[in-house]
C-alpha positions in Angstrom: 0.1 0.1 -0.2 1.6 3.1 -1.1 -0.2 5.7 1.0 -1.8 5.1 4.5 -3.6 7.6 6.8 -1.9 7.6 10.4 -4.4 9.6 12.2 -7.9 10.6 12.7 -10.0 12.7 15.0 -12.9 11.3 17.3 -16.0 13.5 17.6 -18.3 12.3 20.5 -21.5 14.0 19.9 -22.1 14.2 23.6 -19.2 16.5 24.0 -20.6 19.2 21.3 -17.4 18.8 19.3 -16.6 20.9 16.1 -13.9 22.8 14.3 -14.2 26.3 12.8 -12.7 28.8 10.5 -13.8 32.0 8.9 -12.1 33.1 5.9 -10.5 36.4 5.7 -12.1 36.9 2.3 -14.4 35.0 -0.2 -12.8 32.3 -2.4 -14.4 30.9 -5.5 -18.0 30.6 -4.5 -18.5 28.6 -8.1 -15.7 25.9 -7.9 -14.5 23.9 -5.2 -14.1 20.3 -3.6 -14.3 19.0 -0.1 -13.1 15.6 0.7 -13.0 13.5 3.9 -12.5 9.8 5.3 -15.3 9.4 7.8 -16.4 6.7 10.0 -19.9 6.8 11.7 -20.0 6.0 15.7 -24.0 5.3 16.0 -27.1 5.6 14.3 -29.2 6.9 17.0 -29.8 10.3 16.3 -31.0 12.6 13.6 -28.7 14.7 11.1 -25.2 14.0 11.8 -23.2 16.8 10.0 -19.8 16.6 8.3 -19.5 20.1 6.8 -21.9 23.4 7.0 -21.7 27.1 6.7 -22.8 29.4 9.3 -25.3 31.9 7.9 -26.8 30.4 5.1 -26.7 26.9 6.2 -25.1 25.0 3.3 -24.5 21.6 4.4 -23.2 17.9 3.8 -24.9 15.9 6.3 -26.8 12.5 6.8 -30.5 12.5 7.5 -32.4 10.5 10.0 -32.6 8.0 7.4 -28.9 7.6 7.0 -28.9 9.3 3.4 -26.6 11.8 2.5 -27.7 15.5 1.9 -25.7 18.0 -0.1 -27.4 21.1 0.2 -26.7 24.7 -0.7 -28.7 27.8 0.0 -29.1 31.4 0.1 -31.3 34.1 1.7 -30.3 32.8 5.2 -31.2 29.5 4.2 -34.7 30.4 2.7 -34.0 29.9 -0.7 -32.7 26.3 -2.2 -29.7 26.8 -4.5 -28.8 23.2 -5.3 -29.9 20.3 -3.2 -30.1 16.6 -3.6 -30.2 13.5 -1.3 -28.8 10.1 -1.9 -31.1 7.0 -2.4 -28.5 4.9 -0.7 -28.3 4.7 3.0 -24.9 4.6 4.7 -25.3 2.8 8.1 -22.0 0.8 8.3 -20.5 1.7 11.5 -17.4 -0.7 11.2 -15.9 0.5 8.0 -14.7 3.8 6.7 -16.2 5.9 3.7 -14.3 8.3 1.6 -16.8 11.0 0.9 -16.1 13.8 -1.9 -18.4 16.8 -2.4 -17.9 18.9 -5.7 -19.4 22.3 -6.3 -18.8 23.2 -9.9 -21.7 25.7 -11.4 -19.3 27.0 -14.4 -19.8 23.5 -15.9 -22.1 23.5 -19.0 -23.7 20.4 -18.2 -26.4 21.0 -15.6 -26.4 17.8 -13.7 -22.5 18.0 -13.4 -22.7 21.1 -11.5 -23.1 19.4 -7.9 -21.6 16.0 -7.5 -20.9 13.3 -4.9 -18.6 10.6 -4.7 -18.7 7.6 -2.4 -15.5 5.4 -2.0 -14.3 6.9 -5.5 -17.3 6.2 -7.3 -19.9 9.0 -8.4 -23.3 8.8 -7.1 -25.3 9.3 -10.5 -28.4 11.5 -10.9 -30.6 8.4 -11.2 -29.4 7.4 -7.8 -30.4 10.8 -6.3 -33.4 12.7 -5.1 -32.9 16.1 -6.6 -34.6 19.1 -5.0 -32.9 21.7 -7.0 -30.3 21.8 -9.8 -27.9 24.8 -9.4 -28.2 27.3 -12.2 -25.1 28.5 -14.2 -22.5 30.2 -12.0 -24.7 29.8 -8.8 -22.9 30.5 -5.8 -22.2 28.8 -2.5 -21.5 30.0 0.8 -19.0 27.2 2.1 -16.2 29.4 0.7 -17.6 32.8 1.8 -18.7 32.5 5.3 -17.7 30.5 8.5 -17.0 26.9 7.7 -17.7 24.4 10.5 -16.6 20.9 10.6 -18.9 18.4 12.6 -21.7 20.6 13.4 -24.9 21.6 11.6 -24.8 25.5 12.0 -28.8 25.7 11.3 -29.3 23.6 14.2 -26.3 23.8 16.2 -27.1 21.1 18.8 -26.6 18.2 15.9 -23.1 17.2 15.9 -21.1 14.5 14.2 -20.5 11.2 16.0 -17.6 9.1 14.8 -14.2 9.7 13.4 -13.0 12.0 10.5 -9.5 11.6 8.8 -7.7 13.5 6.0 -10.1 16.2 5.1 -9.3 18.3 2.4 -10.6 21.6 0.8 -9.7 22.6 -2.7 -10.7 26.4 -3.3 -10.7 27.2 -7.2 -10.7 23.3 -8.0 -13.4 21.0 -9.2 -11.8 17.6 -9.6 -13.1 15.6 -12.2 -13.7 11.7 -12.8 -12.9 9.2 -15.6 -15.2 6.4 -16.7 -13.6 2.9 -16.2 -14.3 -0.6 -18.1 -17.5 -1.2 -16.1 -18.8 2.2 -16.9 -18.5 3.6 -13.3 -17.3 7.1 -13.0 -14.1 7.3 -10.6 -12.6 10.0 -9.0 -8.9 9.3 -8.5 -7.2 12.6 -7.2 -7.6 11.2 -3.5 -7.5 7.5 -4.0 -7.4 4.2 -5.9 -8.7 0.7 -5.9 -6.4 -2.1 -4.8 -7.6 -5.6 -4.6 -11.1 -4.3 -5.1 -10.8 -2.0 -2.1 -10.8 2.0 -2.3 -7.7 3.0 -0.4 -6.0 6.4 0.0 -3.1 7.7 -2.2 -0.5 10.5 -2.0 -2.1 14.0 -2.1 1.2 15.9 -3.1 -0.2 16.9 -6.5 -3.4 18.8 -5.2 -3.9 22.7 -5.4 -5.7 24.2 -2.7 -6.3 27.8 -3.6 -6.5 30.8 -1.0 -8.9 29.2 1.1 -7.9 25.6 0.7 -6.9 23.3 3.7 -5.6 19.9 4.7 -6.4 18.5 8.1 -4.6 15.3 9.0 -4.9 15.7 12.9 -1.2 14.6 13.2 -0.8 17.3 16.3 -2.8 16.6 19.1 -1.9 19.8 20.8 -3.2 21.8 17.7 -6.1 19.7 16.3 -7.3 22.2 13.5 -3.7 22.6 12.1 -3.8 23.4 8.2 -0.9 21.1 6.6 -1.5 22.3 3.0 0.9 25.2 3.4 -1.7 27.8 3.4 -2.1 28.4 7.2 -5.7 28.1 7.0 -6.0 26.5 11.0 -9.3 25.7 12.4 -10.4 26.4 16.1 -11.4 23.3 18.0 -14.3 23.3 20.4 -15.4 20.1 22.5 -12.4 18.4 21.4 -9.3 17.3 23.5 -6.0 16.2 22.7 -6.9 12.5 23.3 -9.3 12.8 20.5 
């Protein structure tokens, strides 16, 4: 195995754990990629959130039926800009999932403007319940206002329970896929298939952009340390060095 992930961060929902960062200025609001390896801790609560924004309540989370929701709003959450929900349910608490969300609204193909990949494979529109398809050049808030990892900002008592590892945000880059011999759309910037299993790969070639970051959680004394070279560190709350 050419690349392994040596460290993760534990989120115990009873501790109200989360990480936050507010950008000094907006990055690209039409083009970005968010990636993380996640492991669920339990299935006993409502809407565990991976990533959200503060004011307009953009969010990447699971719902009470264990489906993933990727939603972008405006007008303080009143207007839906782009939202879909997976038909597939994610109930495995024993293994890791690799999740990649892509916002790519300069894309000329409407159904490609908002994409989700699980373990390297794109979740196709036929396998989604689509509420709203983003219009051309529609803007998101993930790269414009406070970014939060592990808490849903619109309902701040709903926290992630489980683990996260190798969290990456690419400002200004929408990673793209290739089609394999099985007809699946595979995203290979973050991982690869070995012996039929999706595994991590080296991320040395990624471009992070102004507000991009890489959180490896390698420093227990500074859990929100950005190792991308940008210095876009996060502040932690409800998290200890033992996590």
